[in-house]
PDB file of N, CA, C, O and CB in Angstrom:
ATOM      1  N   MET A   1      85.583  79.356  32.424  1.00  0.00           N
ATOM      2  CA  MET A   1      86.963  79.330  32.817  1.00  0.00           C
ATOM      3  C   MET A   1      87.819  78.652  31.743  1.00  0.00           C
ATOM      4  O   MET A   1      88.899  79.123  31.386  1.00  0.00           O
ATOM      5  CB  MET A   1      87.113  78.622  34.151  1.00  0.00           C
ATOM      6  N   GLU A   2      87.295  77.536  31.248  1.00  0.00           N
ATOM      7  CA  GLU A   2      88.050  76.807  30.227  1.00  0.00           C
ATOM      8  C   GLU A   2      88.162  77.619  28.941  1.00  0.00           C
ATOM      9  O   GLU A   2      89.216  77.620  28.304  1.00  0.00           O
ATOM     10  CB  GLU A   2      87.388  75.456  29.937  1.00  0.00           C
ATOM     11  N   ALA A   3      87.097  78.305  28.554  1.00  0.00           N
ATOM     12  CA  ALA A   3      87.124  79.117  27.336  1.00  0.00           C
ATOM     13  C   ALA A   3      88.110  80.272  27.479  1.00  0.00           C
ATOM     14  O   ALA A   3      88.831  80.595  26.535  1.00  0.00           O
ATOM     15  CB  ALA A   3      85.719  79.657  27.014  1.00  0.00           C
ATOM     16  N   CYS A   4      88.145  80.889  28.646  1.00  0.00           N
ATOM     17  CA  CYS A   4      89.097  81.983  28.875  1.00  0.00           C
ATOM     18  C   CYS A   4      90.528  81.469  28.777  1.00  0.00           C
ATOM     19  O   CYS A   4      91.381  82.110  28.164  1.00  0.00           O
ATOM     20  CB  CYS A   4      88.857  82.637  30.254  1.00  0.00           C
ATOM     21  N   ALA A   5      90.787  80.321  29.377  1.00  0.00           N
ATOM     22  CA  ALA A   5      92.131  79.740  29.324  1.00  0.00           C
ATOM     23  C   ALA A   5      92.510  79.391  27.888  1.00  0.00           C
ATOM     24  O   ALA A   5      93.644  79.620  27.470  1.00  0.00           O
ATOM     25  CB  ALA A   5      92.215  78.486  30.215  1.00  0.00           C
ATOM     26  N   ALA A   6      91.557  78.835  27.131  1.00  0.00           N
ATOM     27  CA  ALA A   6      91.823  78.451  25.747  1.00  0.00           C
ATOM     28  C   ALA A   6      92.164  79.647  24.883  1.00  0.00           C
ATOM     29  O   ALA A   6      92.927  79.524  23.924  1.00  0.00           O
ATOM     30  CB  ALA A   6      90.631  77.726  25.166  1.00  0.00           C
ATOM     31  N   HIS A   7      91.610  80.801  25.209  1.00  0.00           N
ATOM     32  CA  HIS A   7      91.866  82.020  24.433  1.00  0.00           C
ATOM     33  C   HIS A   7      92.904  82.917  25.096  1.00  0.00           C
ATOM     34  O   HIS A   7      93.079  84.075  24.715  1.00  0.00           O
ATOM     35  CB  HIS A   7      90.574  82.796  24.236  1.00  0.00           C
ATOM     36  N   ARG A   8      93.586  82.367  26.093  1.00  0.00           N
ATOM     37  CA  ARG A   8      94.649  83.084  26.817  1.00  0.00           C
ATOM     38  C   ARG A   8      94.180  84.419  27.398  1.00  0.00           C
ATOM     39  O   ARG A   8      94.905  85.415  27.383  1.00  0.00           O
ATOM     40  CB  ARG A   8      95.827  83.327  25.891  1.00  0.00           C
ATOM     41  N   LEU A   9      92.966  84.410  27.901  1.00  0.00           N
ATOM     42  CA  LEU A   9      92.426  85.584  28.574  1.00  0.00           C
ATOM     43  C   LEU A   9      92.766  85.504  30.060  1.00  0.00           C
ATOM     44  O   LEU A   9      93.085  84.426  30.559  1.00  0.00           O
ATOM     45  CB  LEU A   9      90.888  85.693  28.361  1.00  0.00           C
ATOM     46  N   PRO A  10      92.702  86.620  30.766  1.00  0.00           N
ATOM     47  CA  PRO A  10      92.997  86.581  32.206  1.00  0.00           C
ATOM     48  C   PRO A  10      92.052  85.634  32.939  1.00  0.00           C
ATOM     49  O   PRO A  10      90.900  85.450  32.547  1.00  0.00           O
ATOM     50  CB  PRO A  10      92.898  87.988  32.811  1.00  0.00           C
ATOM     51  N   ARG A  11      92.564  85.046  34.002  1.00  0.00           N
ATOM     52  CA  ARG A  11      91.735  84.159  34.815  1.00  0.00           C
ATOM     53  C   ARG A  11      90.678  84.987  35.544  1.00  0.00           C
ATOM     54  O   ARG A  11      90.985  86.012  36.153  1.00  0.00           O
ATOM     55  CB  ARG A  11      92.604  83.354  35.829  1.00  0.00           C
ATOM     56  N   LEU A  12      89.449  84.532  35.471  1.00  0.00           N
ATOM     57  CA  LEU A  12      88.326  85.248  36.063  1.00  0.00           C
ATOM     58  C   LEU A  12      88.174  84.916  37.538  1.00  0.00           C
ATOM     59  O   LEU A  12      88.628  83.873  38.007  1.00  0.00           O
ATOM     60  CB  LEU A  12      87.041  84.920  35.321  1.00  0.00           C
ATOM     61  N   ARG A  13      87.528  85.823  38.258  1.00  0.00           N
ATOM     62  CA  ARG A  13      87.055  85.582  39.621  1.00  0.00           C
ATOM     63  C   ARG A  13      85.537  85.589  39.501  1.00  0.00           C
ATOM     64  O   ARG A  13      84.953  86.562  39.024  1.00  0.00           O
ATOM     65  CB  ARG A  13      87.596  86.680  40.675  1.00  0.00           C
ATOM     66  N   ILE A  14      84.896  84.499  39.937  1.00  0.00           N
ATOM     67  CA  ILE A  14      83.457  84.384  39.761  1.00  0.00           C
ATOM     68  C   ILE A  14      82.794  84.078  41.098  1.00  0.00           C
ATOM     69  O   ILE A  14      83.257  83.225  41.855  1.00  0.00           O
ATOM     70  CB  ILE A  14      83.119  83.294  38.725  1.00  0.00           C
ATOM     71  N   GLY A  15      81.703  84.787  41.378  1.00  0.00           N
ATOM     72  CA  GLY A  15      80.897  84.540  42.561  1.00  0.00           C
ATOM     73  C   GLY A  15      79.455  84.301  42.139  1.00  0.00           C
ATOM     74  O   GLY A  15      78.879  85.098  41.398  1.00  0.00           O
ATOM     75  N   LEU A  16      78.877  83.212  42.606  1.00  0.00           N
ATOM     76  CA  LEU A  16      77.513  82.855  42.241  1.00  0.00           C
ATOM     77  C   LEU A  16      76.676  82.627  43.493  1.00  0.00           C
ATOM     78  O   LEU A  16      77.120  81.974  44.438  1.00  0.00           O
ATOM     79  CB  LEU A  16      77.499  81.601  41.349  1.00  0.00           C
ATOM     80  N   ALA A  17      75.481  83.164  43.491  1.00  0.00           N
ATOM     81  CA  ALA A  17      74.544  82.963  44.595  1.00  0.00           C
ATOM     82  C   ALA A  17      73.154  82.769  44.005  1.00  0.00           C
ATOM     83  O   ALA A  17      72.862  83.252  42.911  1.00  0.00           O
ATOM     84  CB  ALA A  17      74.570  84.170  45.598  1.00  0.00           C
ATOM     85  N   VAL A  18      72.315  82.073  44.721  1.00  0.00           N
ATOM     86  CA  VAL A  18      70.958  81.819  44.256  1.00  0.00           C
ATOM     87  C   VAL A  18      69.972  82.459  45.228  1.00  0.00           C
ATOM     88  O   VAL A  18      70.170  82.427  46.442  1.00  0.00           O
ATOM     89  CB  VAL A  18      70.690  80.291  44.118  1.00  0.00           C
ATOM     90  N   GLY A  19      68.916  83.037  44.682  1.00  0.00           N
ATOM     91  CA  GLY A  19      67.896  83.663  45.513  1.00  0.00           C
ATOM     92  C   GLY A  19      67.135  84.715  44.727  1.00  0.00           C
ATOM     93  O   GLY A  19      67.323  84.872  43.521  1.00  0.00           O
ATOM     94  N   GLU A  20      66.283  85.424  45.426  1.00  0.00           N
ATOM     95  CA  GLU A  20      65.473  86.452  44.780  1.00  0.00           C
ATOM     96  C   GLU A  20      66.311  87.681  44.465  1.00  0.00           C
ATOM     97  O   GLU A  20      67.209  88.057  45.218  1.00  0.00           O
ATOM     98  CB  GLU A  20      64.286  86.836  45.665  1.00  0.00           C
ATOM     99  N   VAL A  21      65.994  88.294  43.335  1.00  0.00           N
ATOM    100  CA  VAL A  21      66.688  89.495  42.879  1.00  0.00           C
ATOM    101  C   VAL A  21      65.633  90.547  42.539  1.00  0.00           C
ATOM    102  O   VAL A  21      64.595  90.235  41.956  1.00  0.00           O
ATOM    103  CB  VAL A  21      67.611  89.192  41.641  1.00  0.00           C
ATOM    104  N   ILE A  22      65.908  91.764  42.902  1.00  0.00           N
ATOM    105  CA  ILE A  22      65.017  92.883  42.592  1.00  0.00           C
ATOM    106  C   ILE A  22      65.604  93.609  41.383  1.00  0.00           C
ATOM    107  O   ILE A  22      66.780  93.973  41.381  1.00  0.00           O
ATOM    108  CB  ILE A  22      64.851  93.860  43.830  1.00  0.00           C
ATOM    109  N   VAL A  23      64.785  93.816  40.362  1.00  0.00           N
ATOM    110  CA  VAL A  23      65.235  94.520  39.167  1.00  0.00           C
ATOM    111  C   VAL A  23      64.493  95.848  39.089  1.00  0.00           C
ATOM    112  O   VAL A  23      63.264  95.893  39.050  1.00  0.00           O
ATOM    113  CB  VAL A  23      64.999  93.665  37.878  1.00  0.00           C
ATOM    114  N   ARG A  24      65.276  96.934  39.068  1.00  0.00           N
ATOM    115  CA  ARG A  24      64.701  98.277  38.939  1.00  0.00           C
ATOM    116  C   ARG A  24      65.461  99.030  37.858  1.00  0.00           C
ATOM    117  O   ARG A  24      66.675  99.216  37.944  1.00  0.00           O
ATOM    118  CB  ARG A  24      64.753  99.052  40.297  1.00  0.00           C
ATOM    119  N   GLN A  25      64.741  99.451  36.861  1.00  0.00           N
ATOM    120  CA  GLN A  25      65.308 100.248  35.777  1.00  0.00           C
ATOM    121  C   GLN A  25      66.578  99.609  35.209  1.00  0.00           C
ATOM    122  O   GLN A  25      67.555 100.300  34.921  1.00  0.00           O
ATOM    123  CB  GLN A  25      65.610 101.660  36.270  1.00  0.00           C
ATOM    124  N   GLY A  26      66.550  98.285  35.052  1.00  0.00           N
ATOM    125  CA  GLY A  26      67.664  97.574  34.452  1.00  0.00           C
ATOM    126  C   GLY A  26      68.811  97.249  35.398  1.00  0.00           C
ATOM    127  O   GLY A  26      69.789  96.630  34.980  1.00  0.00           O
ATOM    128  N   ASP A  27      68.716  97.650  36.662  1.00  0.00           N
ATOM    129  CA  ASP A  27      69.745  97.341  37.651  1.00  0.00           C
ATOM    130  C   ASP A  27      69.249  96.239  38.577  1.00  0.00           C
ATOM    131  O   ASP A  27      68.054  96.137  38.856  1.00  0.00           O
ATOM    132  CB  ASP A  27      70.131  98.602  38.463  1.00  0.00           C
ATOM    133  N   PHE A  28      70.170  95.424  39.046  1.00  0.00           N
ATOM    134  CA  PHE A  28      69.848  94.309  39.922  1.00  0.00           C
ATOM    135  C   PHE A  28      70.229  94.664  41.346  1.00  0.00           C
ATOM    136  O   PHE A  28      71.308  95.204  41.591  1.00  0.00           O
ATOM    137  CB  PHE A  28      70.564  93.022  39.470  1.00  0.00           C
ATOM    138  N   HIS A  29      69.328  94.355  42.300  1.00  0.00           N
ATOM    139  CA  HIS A  29      69.528  94.706  43.705  1.00  0.00           C
ATOM    140  C   HIS A  29      69.130  93.538  44.594  1.00  0.00           C
ATOM    141  O   HIS A  29      68.495  92.583  44.148  1.00  0.00           O
ATOM    142  CB  HIS A  29      68.719  95.965  44.078  1.00  0.00           C
ATOM    143  N   GLY A  30      69.516  93.636  45.853  1.00  0.00           N
ATOM    144  CA  GLY A  30      69.065  92.691  46.859  1.00  0.00           C
ATOM    145  C   GLY A  30      70.195  91.890  47.466  1.00  0.00           C
ATOM    146  O   GLY A  30      71.329  91.934  46.988  1.00  0.00           O
ATOM    147  N   PRO A  31      69.881  91.157  48.525  1.00  0.00           N
ATOM    148  CA  PRO A  31      70.899  90.388  49.240  1.00  0.00           C
ATOM    149  C   PRO A  31      71.614  89.355  48.378  1.00  0.00           C
ATOM    150  O   PRO A  31      72.808  89.121  48.562  1.00  0.00           O
ATOM    151  CB  PRO A  31      70.274  89.701  50.403  1.00  0.00           C
ATOM    152  N   THR A  32      70.906  88.738  47.447  1.00  0.00           N
ATOM    153  CA  THR A  32      71.543  87.736  46.582  1.00  0.00           C
ATOM    154  C   THR A  32      72.609  88.377  45.710  1.00  0.00           C
ATOM    155  O   THR A  32      73.687  87.811  45.530  1.00  0.00           O
ATOM    156  CB  THR A  32      70.496  87.036  45.701  1.00  0.00           C
ATOM    157  N   VAL A  33      72.321  89.542  45.171  1.00  0.00           N
ATOM    158  CA  VAL A  33      73.290  90.269  44.346  1.00  0.00           C
ATOM    159  C   VAL A  33      74.487  90.692  45.201  1.00  0.00           C
ATOM    160  O   VAL A  33      75.637  90.585  44.774  1.00  0.00           O
ATOM    161  CB  VAL A  33      72.629  91.511  43.683  1.00  0.00           C
ATOM    162  N   ASN A  34      74.201  91.172  46.409  1.00  0.00           N
ATOM    163  CA  ASN A  34      75.288  91.583  47.299  1.00  0.00           C
ATOM    164  C   ASN A  34      76.178  90.403  47.677  1.00  0.00           C
ATOM    165  O   ASN A  34      77.400  90.538  47.727  1.00  0.00           O
ATOM    166  CB  ASN A  34      74.721  92.234  48.561  1.00  0.00           C
ATOM    167  N   LEU A  35      75.573  89.248  47.943  1.00  0.00           N
ATOM    168  CA  LEU A  35      76.348  88.060  48.278  1.00  0.00           C
ATOM    169  C   LEU A  35      77.233  87.636  47.113  1.00  0.00           C
ATOM    170  O   LEU A  35      78.407  87.326  47.311  1.00  0.00           O
ATOM    171  CB  LEU A  35      75.422  86.916  48.678  1.00  0.00           C
ATOM    172  N   ALA A  36      76.686  87.618  45.905  1.00  0.00           N
ATOM    173  CA  ALA A  36      77.481  87.258  44.730  1.00  0.00           C
ATOM    174  C   ALA A  36      78.656  88.217  44.558  1.00  0.00           C
ATOM    175  O   ALA A  36      79.759  87.788  44.219  1.00  0.00           O
ATOM    176  CB  ALA A  36      76.605  87.261  43.465  1.00  0.00           C
ATOM    177  N   ALA A  37      78.431  89.500  44.788  1.00  0.00           N
ATOM    178  CA  ALA A  37      79.510  90.486  44.684  1.00  0.00           C
ATOM    179  C   ALA A  37      80.594  90.228  45.724  1.00  0.00           C
ATOM    180  O   ALA A  37      81.783  90.339  45.422  1.00  0.00           O
ATOM    181  CB  ALA A  37      78.956  91.905  44.847  1.00  0.00           C
ATOM    182  N   ARG A  38      80.188  89.881  46.959  1.00  0.00           N
ATOM    183  CA  ARG A  38      81.175  89.587  48.005  1.00  0.00           C
ATOM    184  C   ARG A  38      81.984  88.341  47.658  1.00  0.00           C
ATOM    185  O   ARG A  38      83.186  88.279  47.917  1.00  0.00           O
ATOM    186  CB  ARG A  38      80.479  89.400  49.365  1.00  0.00           C
ATOM    187  N   LEU A  39      81.309  87.340  47.064  1.00  0.00           N
ATOM    188  CA  LEU A  39      82.007  86.118  46.662  1.00  0.00           C
ATOM    189  C   LEU A  39      83.021  86.395  45.563  1.00  0.00           C
ATOM    190  O   LEU A  39      84.110  85.821  45.567  1.00  0.00           O
ATOM    191  CB  LEU A  39      81.008  85.064  46.194  1.00  0.00           C
ATOM    192  N   VAL A  40      82.679  87.267  44.623  1.00  0.00           N
ATOM    193  CA  VAL A  40      83.633  87.653  43.573  1.00  0.00           C
ATOM    194  C   VAL A  40      84.882  88.259  44.204  1.00  0.00           C
ATOM    195  O   VAL A  40      86.006  87.929  43.825  1.00  0.00           O
ATOM    196  CB  VAL A  40      82.986  88.659  42.579  1.00  0.00           C
ATOM    197  N   THR A  41      84.674  89.142  45.162  1.00  0.00           N
ATOM    198  CA  THR A  41      85.799  89.799  45.823  1.00  0.00           C
ATOM    199  C   THR A  41      86.672  88.794  46.562  1.00  0.00           C
ATOM    200  O   THR A  41      87.894  88.939  46.590  1.00  0.00           O
ATOM    201  CB  THR A  41      85.296  90.865  46.793  1.00  0.00           C
ATOM    202  N   ALA A  42      86.060  87.781  47.158  1.00  0.00           N
ATOM    203  CA  ALA A  42      86.799  86.787  47.936  1.00  0.00           C
ATOM    204  C   ALA A  42      87.498  85.750  47.060  1.00  0.00           C
ATOM    205  O   ALA A  42      88.467  85.128  47.496  1.00  0.00           O
ATOM    206  CB  ALA A  42      85.862  86.090  48.892  1.00  0.00           C
ATOM    207  N   ALA A  43      87.022  85.558  45.839  1.00  0.00           N
ATOM    208  CA  ALA A  43      87.579  84.525  44.959  1.00  0.00           C
ATOM    209  C   ALA A  43      88.974  84.898  44.471  1.00  0.00           C
ATOM    210  O   ALA A  43      89.261  86.059  44.178  1.00  0.00           O
ATOM    211  CB  ALA A  43      86.656  84.294  43.763  1.00  0.00           C
ATOM    212  N   GLU A  44      89.824  83.895  44.392  1.00  0.00           N
ATOM    213  CA  GLU A  44      91.135  84.053  43.776  1.00  0.00           C
ATOM    214  C   GLU A  44      90.964  83.984  42.263  1.00  0.00           C
ATOM    215  O   GLU A  44      89.968  83.438  41.789  1.00  0.00           O
ATOM    216  CB  GLU A  44      92.136  82.963  44.282  1.00  0.00           C
ATOM    217  N   PRO A  45      91.906  84.521  41.493  1.00  0.00           N
ATOM    218  CA  PRO A  45      91.814  84.385  40.038  1.00  0.00           C
ATOM    219  C   PRO A  45      91.729  82.904  39.635  1.00  0.00           C
ATOM    220  O   PRO A  45      92.491  82.071  40.126  1.00  0.00           O
ATOM    221  CB  PRO A  45      93.032  85.057  39.357  1.00  0.00           C
ATOM    222  N   GLY A  46      90.806  82.603  38.753  1.00  0.00           N
ATOM    223  CA  GLY A  46      90.619  81.231  38.293  1.00  0.00           C
ATOM    224  C   GLY A  46      89.716  80.398  39.179  1.00  0.00           C
ATOM    225  O   GLY A  46      89.631  79.181  39.010  1.00  0.00           O
ATOM    226  N   VAL A  47      89.028  81.050  40.139  1.00  0.00           N
ATOM    227  CA  VAL A  47      88.185  80.324  41.088  1.00  0.00           C
ATOM    228  C   VAL A  47      86.742  80.803  40.984  1.00  0.00           C
ATOM    229  O   VAL A  47      86.480  81.992  40.803  1.00  0.00           O
ATOM    230  CB  VAL A  47      88.708  80.503  42.529  1.00  0.00           C
ATOM    231  N   VAL A  48      85.804  79.852  41.103  1.00  0.00           N
ATOM    232  CA  VAL A  48      84.380  80.149  41.187  1.00  0.00           C
ATOM    233  C   VAL A  48      83.943  79.815  42.607  1.00  0.00           C
ATOM    234  O   VAL A  48      84.095  78.676  43.049  1.00  0.00           O
ATOM    235  CB  VAL A  48      83.546  79.343  40.114  1.00  0.00           C
ATOM    236  N   LEU A  49      83.403  80.792  43.323  1.00  0.00           N
ATOM    237  CA  LEU A  49      82.846  80.555  44.652  1.00  0.00           C
ATOM    238  C   LEU A  49      81.328  80.647  44.563  1.00  0.00           C
ATOM    239  O   LEU A  49      80.788  81.526  43.892  1.00  0.00           O
ATOM    240  CB  LEU A  49      83.409  81.574  45.695  1.00  0.00           C
ATOM    241  N   THR A  50      80.648  79.733  45.244  1.00  0.00           N
ATOM    242  CA  THR A  50      79.187  79.760  45.282  1.00  0.00           C
ATOM    243  C   THR A  50      78.721  79.830  46.731  1.00  0.00           C
ATOM    244  O   THR A  50      79.475  79.529  47.656  1.00  0.00           O
ATOM    245  CB  THR A  50      78.588  78.514  44.573  1.00  0.00           C
ATOM    246  N   ASP A  51      77.473  80.230  46.911  1.00  0.00           N
ATOM    247  CA  ASP A  51      76.895  80.142  48.250  1.00  0.00           C
ATOM    248  C   ASP A  51      76.528  78.683  48.514  1.00  0.00           C
ATOM    249  O   ASP A  51      76.499  77.870  47.590  1.00  0.00           O
ATOM    250  CB  ASP A  51      75.639  81.078  48.395  1.00  0.00           C
ATOM    251  N   ALA A  52      76.250  78.354  49.770  1.00  0.00           N
ATOM    252  CA  ALA A  52      75.981  76.966  50.156  1.00  0.00           C
ATOM    253  C   ALA A  52      74.760  76.402  49.450  1.00  0.00           C
ATOM    254  O   ALA A  52      74.750  75.229  49.075  1.00  0.00           O
ATOM    255  CB  ALA A  52      75.791  76.868  51.655  1.00  0.00           C
ATOM    256  N   THR A  53      73.730  77.221  49.265  1.00  0.00           N
ATOM    257  CA  THR A  53      72.506  76.750  48.622  1.00  0.00           C
ATOM    258  C   THR A  53      72.767  76.325  47.186  1.00  0.00           C
ATOM    259  O   THR A  53      72.320  75.260  46.758  1.00  0.00           O
ATOM    260  CB  THR A  53      71.434  77.834  48.658  1.00  0.00           C
ATOM    261  N   LEU A  54      73.484  77.148  46.446  1.00  0.00           N
ATOM    262  CA  LEU A  54      73.779  76.811  45.053  1.00  0.00           C
ATOM    263  C   LEU A  54      74.729  75.618  44.974  1.00  0.00           C
ATOM    264  O   LEU A  54      74.570  74.761  44.105  1.00  0.00           O
ATOM    265  CB  LEU A  54      74.386  78.020  44.324  1.00  0.00           C
ATOM    266  N   ALA A  55      75.696  75.554  45.856  1.00  0.00           N
ATOM    267  CA  ALA A  55      76.623  74.413  45.858  1.00  0.00           C
ATOM    268  C   ALA A  55      75.863  73.111  46.057  1.00  0.00           C
ATOM    269  O   ALA A  55      76.157  72.105  45.411  1.00  0.00           O
ATOM    270  CB  ALA A  55      77.692  74.576  46.959  1.00  0.00           C
ATOM    271  N   GLN A  56      74.878  73.136  46.960  1.00  0.00           N
ATOM    272  CA  GLN A  56      74.073  71.949  47.206  1.00  0.00           C
ATOM    273  C   GLN A  56      73.275  71.568  45.958  1.00  0.00           C
ATOM    274  O   GLN A  56      73.204  70.391  45.604  1.00  0.00           O
ATOM    275  CB  GLN A  56      73.131  72.180  48.394  1.00  0.00           C
ATOM    276  N   ARG A  57      72.683  72.543  45.301  1.00  0.00           N
ATOM    277  CA  ARG A  57      71.906  72.265  44.086  1.00  0.00           C
ATOM    278  C   ARG A  57      72.789  71.761  42.958  1.00  0.00           C
ATOM    279  O   ARG A  57      72.402  70.847  42.230  1.00  0.00           O
ATOM    280  CB  ARG A  57      71.162  73.516  43.635  1.00  0.00           C
ATOM    281  N   LEU A  58      73.969  72.346  42.807  1.00  0.00           N
ATOM    282  CA  LEU A  58      74.874  71.927  41.739  1.00  0.00           C
ATOM    283  C   LEU A  58      75.553  70.603  42.048  1.00  0.00           C
ATOM    284  O   LEU A  58      76.094  69.952  41.154  1.00  0.00           O
ATOM    285  CB  LEU A  58      75.921  72.991  41.498  1.00  0.00           C
ATOM    286  N   GLY A  59      75.526  70.210  43.304  1.00  0.00           N
ATOM    287  CA  GLY A  59      76.141  68.950  43.699  1.00  0.00           C
ATOM    288  C   GLY A  59      75.577  67.754  42.959  1.00  0.00           C
ATOM    289  O   GLY A  59      76.233  66.718  42.842  1.00  0.00           O
ATOM    290  N   ARG A  60      74.380  67.897  42.470  1.00  0.00           N
ATOM    291  CA  ARG A  60      73.763  66.818  41.687  1.00  0.00           C
ATOM    292  C   ARG A  60      74.458  66.619  40.335  1.00  0.00           C
ATOM    293  O   ARG A  60      74.267  65.600  39.671  1.00  0.00           O
ATOM    294  CB  ARG A  60      72.278  67.115  41.465  1.00  0.00           C
ATOM    295  N   LEU A  61      75.259  67.602  39.942  1.00  0.00           N
ATOM    296  CA  LEU A  61      75.964  67.528  38.657  1.00  0.00           C
ATOM    297  C   LEU A  61      77.417  67.121  38.834  1.00  0.00           C
ATOM    298  O   LEU A  61      78.255  67.442  37.992  1.00  0.00           O
ATOM    299  CB  LEU A  61      75.891  68.867  37.935  1.00  0.00           C
ATOM    300  N   ASP A  62      77.728  66.415  39.925  1.00  0.00           N
ATOM    301  CA  ASP A  62      79.124  66.127  40.225  1.00  0.00           C
ATOM    302  C   ASP A  62      79.815  65.283  39.168  1.00  0.00           C
ATOM    303  O   ASP A  62      81.043  65.203  39.151  1.00  0.00           O
ATOM    304  CB  ASP A  62      79.219  65.440  41.538  1.00  0.00           C
ATOM    305  N   ASP A  63      79.041  64.645  38.278  1.00  0.00           N
ATOM    306  CA  ASP A  63      79.658  63.917  37.178  1.00  0.00           C
ATOM    307  C   ASP A  63      80.085  64.862  36.051  1.00  0.00           C
ATOM    308  O   ASP A  63      80.874  64.475  35.190  1.00  0.00           O
ATOM    309  CB  ASP A  63      78.694  62.861  36.641  1.00  0.00           C
ATOM    310  N   LEU A  64      79.571  66.099  36.048  1.00  0.00           N
ATOM    311  CA  LEU A  64      79.917  67.079  35.023  1.00  0.00           C
ATOM    312  C   LEU A  64      80.840  68.181  35.534  1.00  0.00           C
ATOM    313  O   LEU A  64      81.613  68.764  34.773  1.00  0.00           O
ATOM    314  CB  LEU A  64      78.665  67.695  34.470  1.00  0.00           C
ATOM    315  N   LEU A  65      80.747  68.460  36.840  1.00  0.00           N
ATOM    316  CA  LEU A  65      81.507  69.552  37.442  1.00  0.00           C
ATOM    317  C   LEU A  65      82.363  69.019  38.576  1.00  0.00           C
ATOM    318  O   LEU A  65      82.054  67.991  39.179  1.00  0.00           O
ATOM    319  CB  LEU A  65      80.567  70.664  37.952  1.00  0.00           C
ATOM    320  N   SER A  66      83.433  69.725  38.854  1.00  0.00           N
ATOM    321  CA  SER A  66      84.314  69.360  39.955  1.00  0.00           C
ATOM    322  C   SER A  66      84.150  70.377  41.077  1.00  0.00           C
ATOM    323  O   SER A  66      84.269  71.581  40.849  1.00  0.00           O
ATOM    324  CB  SER A  66      85.793  69.284  39.486  1.00  0.00           C
ATOM    325  N   PHE A  67      83.878  69.896  42.290  1.00  0.00           N
ATOM    326  CA  PHE A  67      83.677  70.775  43.435  1.00  0.00           C
ATOM    327  C   PHE A  67      84.728  70.500  44.498  1.00  0.00           C
ATOM    328  O   PHE A  67      85.143  69.359  44.703  1.00  0.00           O
ATOM    329  CB  PHE A  67      82.267  70.597  44.017  1.00  0.00           C
ATOM    330  N   HIS A  68      85.147  71.552  45.163  1.00  0.00           N
ATOM    331  CA  HIS A  68      86.075  71.446  46.286  1.00  0.00           C
ATOM    332  C   HIS A  68      85.604  72.416  47.359  1.00  0.00           C
ATOM    333  O   HIS A  68      85.277  73.565  47.062  1.00  0.00           O
ATOM    334  CB  HIS A  68      87.557  71.750  45.848  1.00  0.00           C
ATOM    335  N   ALA A  69      85.569  71.959  48.601  1.00  0.00           N
ATOM    336  CA  ALA A  69      85.184  72.848  49.698  1.00  0.00           C
ATOM    337  C   ALA A  69      86.227  73.957  49.828  1.00  0.00           C
ATOM    338  O   ALA A  69      87.428  73.691  49.876  1.00  0.00           O
ATOM    339  CB  ALA A  69      85.044  72.056  51.041  1.00  0.00           C
ATOM    340  N   ALA A  70      85.760  75.191  49.883  1.00  0.00           N
ATOM    341  CA  ALA A  70      86.672  76.335  49.963  1.00  0.00           C
ATOM    342  C   ALA A  70      86.825  76.830  51.398  1.00  0.00           C
ATOM    343  O   ALA A  70      87.615  77.736  51.663  1.00  0.00           O
ATOM    344  CB  ALA A  70      86.174  77.473  49.072  1.00  0.00           C
ATOM    345  N   GLY A  71      86.083  76.249  52.309  1.00  0.00           N
ATOM    346  CA  GLY A  71      86.145  76.710  53.695  1.00  0.00           C
ATOM    347  C   GLY A  71      85.190  77.847  53.927  1.00  0.00           C
ATOM    348  O   GLY A  71      84.355  78.166  53.081  1.00  0.00           O
ATOM    349  N   LYS A  72      85.325  78.462  55.097  1.00  0.00           N
ATOM    350  CA  LYS A  72      84.441  79.573  55.450  1.00  0.00           C
ATOM    351  C   LYS A  72      85.120  80.896  55.165  1.00  0.00           C
ATOM    352  O   LYS A  72      86.329  81.047  55.344  1.00  0.00           O
ATOM    353  CB  LYS A  72      84.028  79.495  56.925  1.00  0.00           C
ATOM    354  N   TYR A  73      84.329  81.840  54.724  1.00  0.00           N
ATOM    355  CA  TYR A  73      84.812  83.182  54.437  1.00  0.00           C
ATOM    356  C   TYR A  73      84.043  84.170  55.285  1.00  0.00           C
ATOM    357  O   TYR A  73      82.865  83.957  55.573  1.00  0.00           O
ATOM    358  CB  TYR A  73      84.672  83.521  52.936  1.00  0.00           C
ATOM    359  N   THR A  74      84.685  85.232  55.684  1.00  0.00           N
ATOM    360  CA  THR A  74      84.010  86.341  56.355  1.00  0.00           C
ATOM    361  C   THR A  74      83.673  87.358  55.288  1.00  0.00           C
ATOM    362  O   THR A  74      84.563  87.976  54.705  1.00  0.00           O
ATOM    363  CB  THR A  74      84.897  86.972  57.496  1.00  0.00           C
ATOM    364  N   LEU A  75      82.377  87.534  55.031  1.00  0.00           N
ATOM    365  CA  LEU A  75      81.916  88.433  53.990  1.00  0.00           C
ATOM    366  C   LEU A  75      81.114  89.556  54.645  1.00  0.00           C
ATOM    367  O   LEU A  75      80.184  89.297  55.409  1.00  0.00           O
ATOM    368  CB  LEU A  75      81.062  87.675  52.927  1.00  0.00           C
ATOM    369  N   ALA A  76      81.469  90.771  54.353  1.00  0.00           N
ATOM    370  CA  ALA A  76      80.806  91.933  54.954  1.00  0.00           C
ATOM    371  C   ALA A  76      79.304  91.870  54.753  1.00  0.00           C
ATOM    372  O   ALA A  76      78.826  91.708  53.631  1.00  0.00           O
ATOM    373  CB  ALA A  76      81.354  93.231  54.362  1.00  0.00           C
ATOM    374  N   GLY A  77      78.561  91.999  55.842  1.00  0.00           N
ATOM    375  CA  GLY A  77      77.111  92.018  55.767  1.00  0.00           C
ATOM    376  C   GLY A  77      76.454  90.659  55.781  1.00  0.00           C
ATOM    377  O   GLY A  77      75.229  90.573  55.685  1.00  0.00           O
ATOM    378  N   PHE A  78      77.247  89.564  55.901  1.00  0.00           N
ATOM    379  CA  PHE A  78      76.701  88.207  55.877  1.00  0.00           C
ATOM    380  C   PHE A  78      77.268  87.406  57.033  1.00  0.00           C
ATOM    381  O   PHE A  78      78.456  87.480  57.345  1.00  0.00           O
ATOM    382  CB  PHE A  78      77.009  87.511  54.534  1.00  0.00           C
ATOM    383  N   ALA A  79      76.388  86.635  57.661  1.00  0.00           N
ATOM    384  CA  ALA A  79      76.823  85.807  58.798  1.00  0.00           C
ATOM    385  C   ALA A  79      77.613  84.605  58.301  1.00  0.00           C
ATOM    386  O   ALA A  79      78.065  83.789  59.104  1.00  0.00           O
ATOM    387  CB  ALA A  79      75.606  85.337  59.636  1.00  0.00           C
TER     388      ALA A  79
END
């Protein structure tokens, strides 16, 4: 995000999820990929959304990263 801003590029929408991924013929599949895609769609420009599992794991880096609760989102196909 910082590099994009420094180079005056458009603000990105980023969705990150952690879990198993199925790779077939160079394409990525599975619930983790679908969740990350839904998070990208839900993110505002300049925002990174993560799933709860990844947020918990990254929470250990709170001295390096800044986290803010984004609330709950309704994502198609996910409870």
